[in-house]
Phi, psi and omega in degrees: 000323183294318184299312178301323179296316179298321179298316179297315180298314181299319179297318180294320179296313179302315180299319179296318178298316180297317180298315180298316183291321177294317180298318182295329180289330190264323199247303195298135176233130181224134177250122177257133178202171176095014177194167181294134178246104184274105191282331186060027174285187186301330180261002186052043183287154178247121184258168179261337185209154179212141179243131172252130175234116186066234181255014183235160172278123184265331182197147176221133180175208180278162179299320181296316182297326186261007180300330181300331179291323176294318179295335180273005174099010178295145173294134183255128174246114177273115182292338178058038180090350177287162184256144176244130182225167168298145175303147182290137180250125184286112179287328175191121169205192183231057177303131009257039188304329182295343179277357185297336181287355169294333183252320190246158182296141174269113183249022179293148174262167175302144013271003181272310183237207187233004181286129183238341183210165181299326178300326177297317179297313182299315182295322179292320178294322177300313180297319178297321181296327179296335180253019181239135179302137183304132180095342177280156182290141170248125192231139172231156184229142165095012179290150179229109184301327184282352175254357177279151180304325183279347181054044176206167175284143167298140179257180178296330177297315177298314185285338172294333176291334178285320178190142167246357178267341181238142164292132184242135176222135173235134184261130179297152182302331179288338187080005184251359178219160174215154173237138184225162178269182185294320180295323178295317177301320179296315180294329179274358180058043177251119181222193183297330182270358181284121180286155173296133176287155175297129181084016179204176183209135172261110180290145189228157172286119184297341182277332186235347185069005175287146176302136178271359177105347181264127184239129184253141169051237186300331179295338180268356183301322176298329177294310180302321180296330181278319194252347184248031176236084185289162172294170180303311183293319178292325176299320178294321176302314180299314183294318180296319179293318179297318180299316178302317181297313184293317182289329179297334183254011171090013179279126178250342171231120179255159179233140165256109190274007177194075193262113172287167185305316183298318179292320179303315181293316182293315182294322178295315181297314182289330173297316181296327178284350181086007177292330180248102186272014175243166183276153185231138169240120187250122178264110184289146175292168181297327178297317179294319179298317178299320178294321177297317183289326181273351176089008179276352176217135176234152182223134174219122180283142175291335178196103183299343175290339182256321180207137181202160173280144177244225186291148168290130188251130175235157179237115185267327177215195185248229187242132178296318179289348173261004182062025177245000170293144188260112187251158175276338176234153185301158173299149182300308172243098187290157177287155179053229184233031180256099183291348181259009185293127182237010188079196184200157176286140175280326177244132179303141184307313183293325176293319178300312180298319181294314182293314179301315181296317181294315180295317179299318181296335179268016173083012183270147164285142182237131176238131183233127175290124176209117178261308182280153185290332175294322177294319179296325174303312180298320181296315181292326174299319180294316178298320181295315179298318181301316181289325178295319183277331183219075184302134179216136174280143170056050180280332177053053174295152186236133166262113184275124184087306175047035196296314186253036181300129177273167179300317180295330178287325175295324174301314180295321178300318179297315181295329183261004182056043179273144175257113171279134176246107189272133173275075191293337179290353169305323183297327180278307188281330183233007185304314181297318183283330172297320180293315189264337190238303190275310191249334188085163187301318186294310181287325179299324180296340181258002181299140182048064190282074185293319180297318177297323178299318178297317181295335177271002178075024181270142170267128186222166173236167173231152186210168181261337183058031177303139014265016176303315166231165181300153173284108185212080185301326182288324173292326177299312178298315178303318182295321179293327182279320189253332179050049175258139176278176179298335178275353182096000180288146177275123183247092177081065182306323184290350179260007177290147178236172183279159176304319181296318178297320179292321178295322178298327182290342178249010178230265188292323180286329173293322175298319178300317178304325181269009184060036183234020185293340177276352186249329188203180175098343175215159181264091182222153183304131177095345180277162179300142181275066174258111191227156169227133178256126183248156182296334174199172183285133175292350178284344178263142176051069184305328182283357181246013184301323183289350178266355180292143180256145172275121182267325183201143175237130188233128179236119181060036179083356182251132178288123178252348174206134172222125182304131179085356181259107182301333183291342182245020180243000000 
């Protein structure tokens, strides 16, 4: 009896969403004026007025030119000095990952959270265990060993203090490592005789060779498979919370940068139901891409303007702050006592070259995660081989993060028409530690080298990689412009860019990365009416961009968030 009722309800919801969207396309007219309208068009022009008709932009120009729309009965919105921009487009994140804290403990340290020592982690896990059925997993997210007082990862010994009745897992802030207790190791069948998987590492007690509880890269995948697959109802909770977060900060197109089949199906279905009122670009995992190519999985969007598949996503290395990023030169302060430690590739070079070439040959855009410069070398070799063997115009391959890109690599990116997508918030959240611990002053000054990319004529994007850090596009823009760390230190002054350049990287250039520049990313006639209203223009007072407030977020002409309005929060 319940299933037929759910079908009827779902059908009614879908019908209602369709009616609202059709109506918005046909009828509503709104004239915006009274504040700067930053169009992000080819000239980055600033207009005085803009008209939305239905779900599209009908006109952009001077107040005088567009007065006829007011005379014709359009609803008038006086910006009152506030700024209107294209809605922010997510260059790379893991929607709906920011909603995961609805289910699991938040173990972030300042400036994101409040955890300062391993004892804080243990006590929070203990409290969580008291409210968890015996034998079920207790999970925390976001711990950072380099911000803990002990300056180390919690081990299984530490986590056994939290519980021996529950398997316990905590995920590192990078998402590339996990720490587990003894019961979790037992359930995962990981012991002294378990070999390190290719592309991963099981850290061990040097005295006994027993696992110490810390799992790197591919070795942590069994943990993620156990603890990061919520039930349907919990998945909806996560998605709803993530959606609230994204619309509050002005994001109108979100990205899932590593989407397994189950998430692709769920996100598409919930988008169609109207649960997700923002647009989605989903980057399928290599497993999903293989299934698509072999025909065991097919995908068709109900409306590509709302949700669609994007680039095939591969992961070439890990995280520099997790010491798993793959470098050409050793880490500044290497882990343990190995002065030559450079990290390692997560995917074998030949497999990377083979997969990139095969996906490219099948007409796909390919995006590859690469933080360390040795990894970026391999990625660019793969893109080059793919183009040599299967030449294609306008393929737009992406290096995701591109964190330690060298000048010669930017030259190669230009020659191969590669788009680097920089995780620019590294400068804020990890700048001090990259300078003092991971990279040293010289290399840290070049992290996410946006100014050099401009000088090489590259089109690039910048991103938050949420939930690694919060989804905060305005802080992201501020970081690209100011390059200040959390302590206030300047990290690479020569790599700072202008506010306009940074805004383009989260609007029109992000749309370009997604092959959607004709549809969104700038305020031009005929494009989708995806807008964000800000308390003031980011072009004023560059050092204060992170203090700007989002007043309203509009998707397809419909307000999905308005500050102070409980109905949109």
